[in-house]
C-alpha positions in Angstrom: 0.1 -0.1 -0.1 0.9 3.6 -0.8 0.2 7.1 0.5 0.1 9.7 -2.2 0.0 13.1 -1.2 -0.6 15.9 -3.7 0.0 19.7 -3.1 -1.9 21.5 -6.0 -3.1 24.7 -6.9 -6.5 25.5 -5.1 -8.3 26.0 -8.2 -7.6 22.8 -9.5 -9.2 20.5 -6.5 -12.5 20.1 -8.8 -10.7 19.0 -11.9 -8.4 16.5 -9.9 -11.5 14.9 -8.0 -13.2 14.4 -11.4 -10.0 12.6 -12.7 -10.0 10.7 -9.7 -13.4 9.4 -9.9 -12.6 8.6 -13.7 -9.9 6.0 -12.0 -12.2 4.7 -9.6 -10.8 6.6 -6.5 -13.5 7.6 -4.3 -11.7 7.8 -0.9 -9.3 10.9 0.0 -8.7 13.5 2.4 -8.4 16.9 1.2 -6.6 20.1 3.0 -6.8 23.7 2.3 -3.0 25.0 3.0 -0.9 27.5 2.2 2.8 27.5 1.2 5.5 28.0 -1.7 8.1 26.3 -3.5 11.5 27.3 -5.1 9.7 30.5 -6.5 9.0 31.8 -3.1 5.6 33.1 -4.2 5.0 35.4 -7.3 4.8 38.7 -8.5 1.4 40.1 -8.8 0.0 43.6 -10.2 -2.7 45.8 -8.4 -3.8 49.0 -9.5 -0.2 49.3 -11.6 1.7 48.4 -8.6 3.7 45.4 -8.5 4.0 43.4 -5.1 5.0 40.0 -4.0 3.1 37.4 -2.9 5.0 34.8 -0.9 2.7 32.3 0.5 0.0 31.0 -1.9 -3.2 29.1 -1.4 -2.9 25.6 -2.3 -4.6 22.0 -1.8 -3.6 19.1 -0.4 -4.7 15.9 -1.5 -4.2 12.7 0.7 -4.7 9.1 -0.7 -3.9 5.7 0.7 -4.2 3.0 -2.6 -3.2 -0.1 -3.6 0.4 -0.4 -5.0 -1.4 -1.5 -8.5 -3.4 1.6 -8.6 -0.5 4.3 -7.8 0.3 4.6 -11.1 -2.9 5.7 -12.4 -3.7 7.8 -9.5 -0.5 10.2 -10.2 -1.4 10.1 -13.9 -4.8 11.5 -13.3 -3.7 14.4 -11.0 -0.9 15.2 -13.4 -3.7 15.6 -16.3 -6.0 17.6 -14.2 -3.5 19.8 -12.6 -0.7 20.9 -14.9 -0.6 24.4 -16.3 3.1 24.2 -17.2 3.6 27.4 -15.0 5.7 27.6 -11.7 3.5 26.4 -8.8 1.5 23.5 -10.2 2.7 21.5 -7.2 4.4 18.3 -6.4 3.2 14.4 -5.8 4.8 12.5 -3.2 4.2 8.9 -2.7 5.5 7.0 0.6 5.0 3.4 1.7 2.0 2.5 4.3 2.8 -0.3 6.8 -0.6 -0.6 7.9 -4.2 0.6 7.6 -7.2 -0.3 10.0 -10.6 0.5 9.4 -12.2 1.7 13.0 -15.7 0.8 12.7 -14.9 -3.0 11.6 -11.4 -3.6 12.7 -10.6 -4.8 9.1 -6.6 -4.3 8.2 -4.7 -3.9 5.3 -6.3 -3.6 2.0 -9.6 -4.6 3.2 -9.6 -1.4 5.2 -9.2 0.6 2.3 
């Protein structure tokens, strides 16, 4: 099992959720977060003045999946969230040792 964490542009949450539904992923956790990458924010203009916005609104999606689903999930997230501009985000995949469904006590992949 793997944990997939995707930090994406906040406005891409809807398209990413639809893309994940197409690959039959229904369970996810969504967080509204703020942050920046290497670019340390971005320059915006307001009333003709330029100013730097250092922390940008982002969305973080977490999914626990079976190993065989990881590639399809990653491809769906990338396809739905990529703009080609700085700030598109990152995807991190880590191993999951155990999952337990609290309601039933099921463990492992049965708990997904």
